[in-house]
ZAMARGU-4260 file (C-alpha; in steps of 0.2 Angstrom, whole numbers, plus 5000, padded with zeros to 4 digits):
<rodrens>
0) 4855/4872/5238 | 4872/4880/5242 | 4879/4862/5241 | 4872/4859/5224 | 4878/4875/5217
5) 4895/4872/5224 | 4895/4855/5217 | 4889/4861/5200 | 4903/4875/5200 | 4916/4862/5204
10) 4910/4851/5190 | 4912/4864/5178 | 4929/4869/5184 | 4935/4851/5183 | 4930/4850/5164
15) 4944/4851/5152 | 4945/4867/5142 | 4940/4866/5124 | 4954/4865/5111 | 4955/4878/5097
20) 4949/4865/5085 | 4934/4860/5096 | 4929/4878/5099 | 4930/4882/5080 | 4919/4866/5076
25) 4906/4872/5089 | 4905/4889/5082 | 4903/4883/5065 | 4889/4872/5070 | 4880/4886/5079
30) 4882/4898/5064 | 4865/4903/5057 | 4866/4911/5040 | 4852/4924/5039 | 4846/4928/5022
35) 4840/4946/5020 | 4829/4952/5006 | 4836/4965/4994 | 4831/4982/5000 | 4826/4995/4988
40) 4820/5013/4991 | 4807/5014/4977 | 4794/5018/4990 | 4802/5034/4994 | 4801/5048/4982
45) 4817/5058/4979 | 4813/5076/4984 | 4818/5090/4972 | 4828/5105/4978 | 4813/5116/4978
50) 4803/5104/4989 | 4818/5103/5001 | 4818/5122/5002 | 4800/5123/5005 | 4801/5111/5019
55) 4815/5121/5027 | 4805/5137/5025 | 4791/5129/5035 | 4803/5126/5049 | 4811/5143/5048
60) 4794/5152/5050 | 4797/5166/5039 | 4815/5169/5042 | 4825/5172/5026 | 4831/5155/5019
65) 4846/5163/5010 | 4852/5172/5025 | 4850/5158/5038 | 4855/5143/5028 | 4871/5150/5020
70) 4886/5154/5030 | 4901/5164/5024 | 4917/5161/5033 | 4933/5172/5034 | 4941/5163/5019
75) 4927/5170/5008 | 4919/5153/5006 | 4901/5151/5008 | 4895/5135/5017 | 4880/5128/5008
80) 4865/5121/5018 | 4867/5104/5009 | 4879/5097/4996 | 4873/5086/4982 | 4881/5072/4973
85) 4876/5080/4956 | 4886/5095/4960 | 4901/5085/4967 | 4904/5071/4955 | 4914/5081/4942
90) 4927/5086/4956 | 4929/5069/4965 | 4947/5063/4964 | 4944/5047/4954 | 4961/5046/4945
95) 4973/5049/4960 | 4977/5038/4974 | 4986/5042/4991 | 5004/5044/4990 | 5005/5049/4972
100) 4999/5062/4959 | 4995/5078/4967 | 4994/5070/4984 | 4977/5077/4988 | 4972/5060/4995
105) 4987/5059/5006 | 5006/5060/5007 | 5008/5041/5008 | 5001/5026/5000 | 4995/5018/5016
110) 4990/5033/5026 | 4992/5029/5045 | 4991/5010/5043 | 5009/5006/5043 | 5016/5023/5050
115) 5004/5032/5062 | 5006/5051/5064 | 5020/5056/5076 | 5014/5060/5093 | 5025/5076/5096
120) 5021/5083/5113 | 5032/5098/5116 | 5043/5097/5131 | 5047/5114/5139 | 5055/5112/5156
125) 5068/5126/5159 | 5083/5115/5165 | 5091/5102/5153 | 5090/5088/5166 | 5072/5092/5169
130) 5067/5092/5151 | 5077/5076/5148 | 5066/5068/5161 | 5050/5075/5153 | 5055/5069/5136
135) 5057/5051/5143 | 5041/5053/5152 | 5032/5058/5136 | 5038/5043/5127 | 5034/5031/5141
140) 5017/5037/5141 | 5013/5036/5123 | 5022/5050/5113 | 5032/5044/5098 | 5043/5060/5094
145) 5056/5069/5105 | 5049/5086/5103 | 5061/5099/5112 | 5055/5116/5114 | 5069/5129/5116
150) 5067/5145/5126 | 5069/5162/5117 | 5087/5165/5122 | 5093/5149/5115 | 5084/5151/5099
155) 5092/5168/5097 | 5109/5161/5101 | 5111/5170/5118 | 5121/5163/5132 | 5111/5161/5149
160) 5121/5174/5157 | 5115/5187/5145 | 5097/5180/5144 | 5083/5191/5150 | 5072/5177/5155
165) 5079/5160/5153 | 5066/5146/5151 | 5052/5158/5147 | 5044/5146/5134 | 5056/5131/5134
170) 5073/5123/5139 | 5088/5134/5140 | 5104/5127/5132 | 5121/5136/5132 | 5134/5123/5130
175) 5137/5105/5123 | 5136/5099/5141 | 5119/5106/5142 | 5114/5097/5126 | 5122/5081/5132
180) 5111/5081/5148 | 5096/5085/5137 | 5099/5071/5125 | 5105/5058/5138 | 5097/5041/5137
185) 5086/5046/5122 | 5083/5032/5110 | 5086/5043/5094 | 5088/5027/5083 | 5070/5023/5087
190) 5061/5040/5089 | 5063/5055/5078 | 5069/5072/5085 | 5059/5088/5083 | 5067/5105/5087
195) 5062/5123/5081 | 5078/5133/5081 | 5072/5151/5077 | 5080/5161/5063 | 5095/5149/5060
200) 5098/5130/5063 | 5117/5129/5063 | 5120/5132/5081 | 5108/5119/5088 | 5112/5106/5074
205) 5130/5108/5078 | 5127/5106/5097 | 5117/5091/5094 | 5130/5083/5083 | 5144/5088/5096
210) 5134/5080/5110 | 5131/5064/5101 | 5150/5064/5096 | 5155/5066/5114 | 5144/5051/5119
215) 5152/5041/5106 | 5137/5041/5094 | 5134/5048/5077 | 5121/5060/5070 | 5119/5049/5054
220) 5104/5039/5061 | 5095/5054/5068 | 5078/5057/5060 | 5066/5071/5061 | 5069/5090/5060
225) 5081/5102/5068 | 5075/5117/5058 | 5074/5136/5056 | 5062/5148/5048 | 5071/5165/5046
230) 5057/5174/5037 | 5045/5167/5051 | 5056/5175/5064 | 5057/5191/5054 | 5038/5192/5053
235) 5035/5189/5071 | 5049/5201/5078 | 5050/5214/5064 | 5069/5213/5063 | 5083/5201/5061
240) 5100/5200/5070 | 5108/5196/5053 | 5105/5199/5035 | 5093/5188/5026 | 5107/5184/5014
245) 5118/5178/5029 | 5104/5168/5036 | 5101/5160/5019 | 5120/5155/5018 | 5118/5147/5035
250) 5102/5138/5029 | 5112/5131/5014 | 5126/5126/5025 | 5114/5115/5036 | 5106/5107/5021
255) 5123/5102/5014 | 5129/5095/5030 | 5113/5085/5034 | 5112/5078/5016 | 5130/5071/5018
260) 5129/5066/5036 | 5111/5064/5042 | 5100/5062/5027 | 5084/5058/5037 | 5086/5075/5046
265) 5077/5091/5040 | 5084/5108/5044 | 5070/5120/5037 | 5055/5121/5048 | 5042/5133/5042
270) 5030/5139/5055 | 5013/5146/5050 | 5010/5153/5067 | 5019/5169/5062 | 5002/5172/5052
275) 4989/5162/5062 | 4994/5170/5079 | 4990/5187/5070 | 4973/5181/5066 | 4976/5175/5048
280) 4962/5165/5039 | 4967/5148/5032 | 4970/5154/5015 | 4982/5167/5021 | 4991/5155/5032
285) 4995/5143/5018 | 4998/5155/5004 | 5010/5166/5014 | 5019/5150/5022 | 5021/5143/5004
290) 5027/5160/4998 | 5041/5159/5011 | 5045/5141/5006 | 5047/5147/4988 | 5059/5160/4993
295) 5069/5148/5002 | 5069/5136/4987 | 5075/5150/4975 | 5088/5156/4988 | 5095/5138/4990
300) 5096/5135/4971 | 5106/5151/4970 | 5118/5143/4982 | 5120/5128/4972 | 5108/5116/4982
305) 5099/5103/4971 | 5080/5104/4971 | 5079/5086/4977 | 5090/5090/4992 | 5080/5106/4996
310) 5063/5096/4995 | 5071/5083/5007 | 5075/5097/5020 | 5058/5106/5021 | 5046/5102/5035
315) 5030/5113/5037 | 5021/5117/5053 | 5003/5122/5051 | 4990/5127/5065 | 4973/5120/5066
320) 4959/5132/5069 | 4941/5130/5075 | 4932/5128/5058 | 4932/5109/5058 | 4927/5105/5040
325) 4937/5120/5033 | 4953/5114/5042 | 4951/5096/5035 | 4949/5104/5017 | 4964/5115/5021
330) 4976/5101/5024 | 4970/5091/5009 | 4971/5106/4998 | 4988/5112/5003 | 4996/5095/4998
335) 4988/5098/4981 | 4994/5116/4980 | 5012/5112/4986 | 5013/5098/4973 | 5009/5110/4959
340) 5022/5122/4966 | 5035/5109/4966 | 5030/5103/4949 | 5033/5120/4942 | 5050/5120/4949
345) 5053/5104/4940 | 5053/5092/4955 | 5051/5073/4952 | 5034/5066/4958 | 5041/5059/4975
350) 5049/5076/4979 | 5032/5085/4977 | 5025/5077/4993 | 5024/5089/5008 | 5029/5085/5026
355) 5016/5093/5038 | 5017/5095/5057 | 5001/5100/5065 | 4997/5110/5080 | 4981/5116/5089
360) 4980/5134/5086 | 4985/5146/5101 | 4974/5159/5093 | 4958/5150/5097 | 4962/5146/5115
365) 4956/5156/5130 | 4963/5161/5147 | 4945/5162/5155 | 4936/5145/5157 | 4952/5137/5151
370) 4945/5119/5153 | 4934/5122/5137 | 4951/5122/5128 | 4951/5103/5130 | 4936/5103/5118
375) 4944/5115/5106 | 4960/5104/5106 | 4949/5089/5103 | 4940/5095/5087 | 4956/5103/5080
380) 4966/5087/5083 | 4953/5077/5075 | 4952/5088/5060 | 4971/5087/5058 | 4970/5068/5058
385) 4956/5067/5046 | 4965/5080/5035 | 4982/5070/5036 | 4997/5076/5046 | 5014/5067/5048
390) 5016/5073/5066 | 5005/5083/5078 | 5007/5093/5095 | 4991/5094/5105 | 4997/5107/5118
395) 4990/5107/5136 | 4974/5116/5138 | 4982/5129/5150 | 4996/5134/5138 | 4991/5152/5138
400) 4992/5153/5157 | 5007/5142/5162 | 5018/5128/5157 | 5009/5112/5157 | 5008/5100/5172
405) 5006/5081/5174 | 4987/5083/5172 | 4986/5094/5157 | 5000/5085/5148 | 4992/5069/5151
410) 4975/5075/5145 | 4983/5082/5129 | 4994/5067/5125 | 4980/5054/5128 | 4969/5062/5115
415) 4982/5056/5102 | 4982/5039/5110 | 4963/5038/5110 | 4961/5043/5092 | 4974/5030/5087
420) 4970/5015/5099 | 4951/5017/5103 | 4943/5027/5089 | 4952/5018/5074 | 4959/5033/5066
425) 4974/5023/5059 | 4963/5013/5047 | 4955/5025/5035 | 4965/5032/5021 | 4959/5050/5016
430) 4945/5048/5028 | 4936/5063/5021 | 4938/5058/5003 | 4922/5057/4993 | 4913/5068/5005
435) 4902/5080/4994 | 4905/5094/5007 | 4923/5092/5010 | 4928/5089/4992 | 4919/5105/4987
440) 4927/5115/5001 | 4944/5107/4996 | 4942/5113/4978 | 4937/5130/4984 | 4950/5133/4996
445) 4964/5126/4985 | 4959/5139/4972 | 4959/5153/4984 | 4976/5148/4991 | 4983/5147/4974
450) 4976/5164/4969 | 4983/5172/4985 | 5000/5164/4982 | 5000/5171/4965 | 4996/5188/4971
455) 5012/5187/4982 | 5022/5181/4967 | 5016/5196/4957 | 5023/5207/4970 | 5040/5199/4968
460) 5039/5187/4982 | 5035/5187/5001 | 5050/5198/5006 | 5044/5212/4994 | 5026/5209/4999
465) 5031/5211/5018 | 5041/5227/5014 | 5026/5235/5007 | 5015/5229/5021 | 5003/5218/5011
470) 5002/5203/5021 | 5001/5213/5037 | 4987/5223/5031 | 4977/5208/5025 | 4979/5199/5041
475) 4975/5214/5051 | 4958/5216/5042 | 4954/5198/5046 | 4959/5200/5064 | 4947/5215/5065
480) 4933/5205/5057 | 4936/5191/5070 | 4936/5203/5085 | 4920/5211/5078 | 4911/5195/5076
485) 4915/5191/5094 | 4909/5208/5100 | 4892/5205/5091 | 4893/5186/5097 | 4891/5180/5080
490) 4907/5170/5084 | 4904/5161/5101 | 4918/5158/5113 | 4910/5147/5126 | 4914/5153/5144
495) 4920/5170/5138 | 4908/5180/5127 | 4894/5166/5129 | 4889/5156/5144 | 4901/5163/5156
500) 4905/5153/5171 | 4903/5164/5186 | 4909/5151/5198 | 4926/5149/5189 | 4941/5148/5200
505) 4956/5155/5190 | 4970/5143/5187 | 4986/5145/5197 | 4999/5153/5186 | 5014/5144/5194
510) 5026/5157/5189 | 5044/5151/5189 | 5057/5158/5200 | 5067/5165/5185 | 5081/5173/5195
515) 5084/5157/5204 | 5084/5147/5189 | 5096/5159/5180 | 5108/5158/5194 | 5107/5139/5194
520) 5110/5139/5175 | 5124/5152/5176 | 5133/5142/5189 | 5132/5126/5178 | 5139/5135/5163
525) 5153/5144/5173 | 5159/5127/5180 | 5159/5120/5163 | 5169/5133/5155 | 5181/5136/5170
530) 5195/5125/5163 | 5193/5128/5144 | 5209/5133/5135 | 5203/5150/5128 | 5218/5152/5116
535) 5215/5135/5108 | 5196/5139/5107 | 5199/5155/5098 | 5206/5146/5084 | 5191/5134/5083
540) 5179/5149/5084 | 5187/5156/5068 | 5180/5141/5058 | 5162/5141/5063 | 5156/5146/5046
545) 5153/5128/5043 | 5143/5115/5053 | 5159/5105/5055 | 5168/5120/5062 | 5154/5124/5074
550) 5154/5106/5080 | 5173/5107/5084 | 5170/5124/5093 | 5157/5117/5104 | 5167/5101/5107
555) 5181/5112/5113 | 5171/5122/5126 | 5163/5136/5115 | 5146/5143/5121 | 5131/5146/5110
560) 5133/5164/5111 | 5152/5163/5106 | 5148/5153/5091 | 5134/5165/5086 | 5145/5180/5088
565) 5159/5172/5079 | 5148/5167/5064 | 5139/5184/5063 | 5143/5194/5047 | 5144/5212/5048
570) 5129/5215/5036 | 5114/5226/5036 | 5099/5218/5046 | 5082/5217/5039 | 5067/5227/5046
575) 5048/5226/5042 | 5032/5229/5051 | 5029/5214/5063 | 5013/5204/5064 | 5009/5204/5083
580) 5003/5189/5091 | 4985/5188/5098 | 4972/5176/5104 | 4954/5179/5099 | 4946/5182/5116
585) 4959/5194/5122 | 4948/5209/5122 | 4934/5201/5132 | 4947/5194/5144 | 4955/5211/5147
590) 4937/5217/5151 | 4934/5204/5163 | 4951/5207/5172 | 4946/5226/5173 | 4931/5221/5183
595) 4940/5209/5194 | 4953/5222/5198 | 4940/5235/5202 | 4931/5223/5213 | 4947/5218/5222
600) 4952/5237/5225 | 4934/5244/5230 | 4923/5229/5234 | 4911/5235/5222 | 4904/5230/5205
605) 4891/5234/5192 | 4875/5229/5200 | 4861/5224/5188 | 4842/5223/5193 | 4831/5213/5182
610) 4814/5221/5180 | 4805/5204/5176 | 4787/5207/5171 | 4774/5193/5174 | 4776/5175/5178
615) 4791/5165/5175 | 4787/5158/5158 | 4783/5175/5152 | 4800/5183/5156 | 4812/5169/5159
620) 4819/5167/5141 | 4824/5186/5140 | 4830/5186/5158 | 4841/5172/5155 | 4848/5180/5140
625) 4851/5197/5148 | 4859/5188/5163 | 4872/5179/5152 | 4875/5194/5142 | 4879/5205/5157
630) 4889/5192/5166 | 4901/5191/5152 | 4908/5207/5160 | 4907/5198/5177 | 4894/5210/5183
635) 4883/5205/5197 | 4865/5201/5191 | 4851/5200/5204 | 4838/5188/5200 | 4820/5187/5204
640) 4804/5177/5200 | 4795/5192/5192 | 4783/5205/5197 | 4764/5202/5195 | 4748/5211/5199
645) 4737/5208/5214 | 4721/5201/5209 | 4712/5216/5215 | 4725/5229/5209 | 4729/5230/5191
650) 4746/5239/5188 | 4753/5234/5205 | 4767/5224/5196 | 4775/5241/5192 | 4774/5247/5210
655) 4782/5231/5216 | 4796/5232/5204 | 4800/5250/5208 | 4799/5246/5226 | 4812/5232/5224
660) 4823/5244/5214 | 4822/5257/5227 | 4827/5245/5241 | 4844/5245/5234 | 4857/5230/5235
665) 4864/5232/5253 | 4860/5240/5270 | 4867/5256/5264 | 4854/5257/5250 | 4867/5257/5236
670) 4858/5260/5220 | 4858/5248/5205 | 4869/5253/5191 | 4858/5244/5178 | 4840/5238/5176
675) 4833/5227/5162 | 4815/5226/5158 | 4812/5208/5153 | 4796/5201/5146 | 4788/5198/5129
680) 4785/5208/5113 | 4767/5206/5116 | 4767/5214/5133 | 4780/5227/5130 | 4768/5240/5122
685) 4759/5240/5138 | 4773/5238/5151 | 4787/5249/5144 | 4778/5266/5143 | 4771/5263/5160
690) 4786/5255/5169 | 4801/5264/5161 | 4797/5281/5167 | 4794/5275/5185 | 4811/5266/5185
695) 4820/5281/5178 | 4812/5292/5191 | 4817/5280/5205 | 4835/5280/5199 | 4839/5294/5186
700) 4858/5289/5185 | 4854/5271/5181 | 4856/5263/5163 | 4839/5256/5158 | 4839/5242/5145
705) 4825/5233/5137 | 4828/5214/5133 | 4825/5211/5115 | 4826/5221/5099 | 4811/5233/5097
710) 4802/5234/5081 | 4807/5250/5071 | 4790/5259/5074 | 4791/5256/5093 | 4809/5259/5096
715) 4807/5278/5097 | 4792/5275/5109 | 4802/5265/5121 | 4817/5277/5121 | 4805/5291/5124
720) 4799/5282/5139 | 4816/5281/5146 | 4824/5265/5138 | 4843/5269/5135 | 4847/5254/5124
725) 4842/5236/5120 | 4850/5219/5124 | 4847/5207/5110 | 4856/5196/5098 | 4860/5211/5087
730) 4868/5221/5101 | 4887/5224/5103 | 4890/5214/5119 | 4908/5221/5121 | 4904/5239/5118
735) 4889/5238/5129 | 4900/5231/5144 | 4914/5243/5141 | 4901/5257/5142 | 4895/5251/5158
740) 4912/5249/5165 | 4917/5267/5161 | 4901/5274/5168 | 4905/5264/5184 | 4922/5271/5185
745) 4931/5254/5182 | 4941/5261/5167 | 4944/5278/5160
</rodrens>
């Protein structure tokens, strides 16, 4: 048998392979054309709206349809339970095509087919040489944009010797040598460059040009953005280091330089995170960012910059939030709104298109259970691609904790690659176009963005509005709504205020040795400037008002701080109320950290006893709910299988429960801090009046909860029996946990 099989195999292998023509003929002969009958749906009666509502009500079992089936979001838009063609047909974009008109359907005619979105993973290593290696690694592994993230000192024009924490959020650059090391070996003719420079772009633009000049290259072919956002920095910090007028002069100078010397390079990089990190909703994010852009346009026109050149210099960065369909609608709508704004300025059609960089929102990320951030990044990146962005930065899942490592960067980058290569997201153009839900949401959010933008215009522009505190107050109101929704668990942050992971091991923060890095950087800069002709340099520093002058100064040994100081005008700086950065789960995380600190210092915790009445099926649902509710605070919940009567002794379940409570939780008999009666609404009228007084008598200082919301007529009865409060879907989880922490002595 083995010989026959071997012979057969050899025979097959000896056969000549089929030619392409023979293979084609064989496939043609084997084809069988199936004829399918025409399919109609006449046998199915189309339900009316009332019939559909009636079917829903049957499933809701008495719960109010209007309350359950309609959801209002932070933008003030109500999600309907179902969207119908009849209501959407009038608003479908039947007359416009991608890449033209109001650009609703996309900024380019072919979508991503010929030009995929740029994979712009930010590189944030502290040392220029290390960051250079990371930039190359990103490109080698799939990125298509050199995205350089600068540290705070560099963005503020501060030399490393004067920097408080060099490398805090990115690479530290002080001299042209640093920039040369950073750009060494990068193929800038093939891949675009992305660099956010803070309040002004002149310094980093000139450093880049000087470094390229020193390498015998020109900046002419560089594409991408080396851009500033002075108003964005003012909003985040509350003050500027120079007057807005001086910063606008610098902005105009960078535009003039790039239009003449690097026409594919943009120098105004508007960052919406000044608003979204403060908790802004999507309407506020877009409306206020556009208000900034409009101020820039007007200021540039005052300085003689043509509208066409201004349009070619703007790049917008928007953050993607957690509301999947709303974020898609936002990206589609903002293109339409921006086109209308530019049309009002008199821009030609091609100059009305907006360049959008996207980023997964920091605000929606968590420090606790950070691996869930991978899922958040996934939905936010997907909504960005469907909505249509030109470039995208999917940050590592651990960005709130530390700088990314090989693993977290790979996971983040590969999401792009999978969407492009495996999920086929390069093919559809305006993937959400025609969706009754998305088209409706797009129309609604566009109208709201326009209305909010007009409100800022009526105030005299964004600067005037900021001076009177309008955006700050509006965003603070939304932030409080977000925090309140988390407190009540209407918004669910998996792993934080819902489904806490009690076995979680915190990620290692890998704190950098800042003093060591600073010394290393200072030594490198000192060695570079040691043989600089300071007298000759002084003459060059007197000419840094222009980009060309700054390039000459850097080429002759000037540091970033020297150029910044030489170009600083003695004018009054600006000051407003800043919008502080937050992330949505920070209050719960602080609560958890308080518990962990107390446990580390004392070895104790809030100990919870579950007074489970009856067999497992009777108490399990509410016991599980109460356990998850209290474990959000990382409290120690003691589980059991329930207390039941002996066959010959009714009421013994109460005695067993009280005995277990009295036993305490350790050999010293430490009493429980909390007890929760868990059973059903049907058994509570009997159990609570009998059990609650016994539990309270056994431990008078204990907080006693009842799992579930009591009917209004029974609530006073249960409280009179000794119940302190109720754990239910309508309870304030955050306030309840804080109360228990204070009672335990964890916090004051």
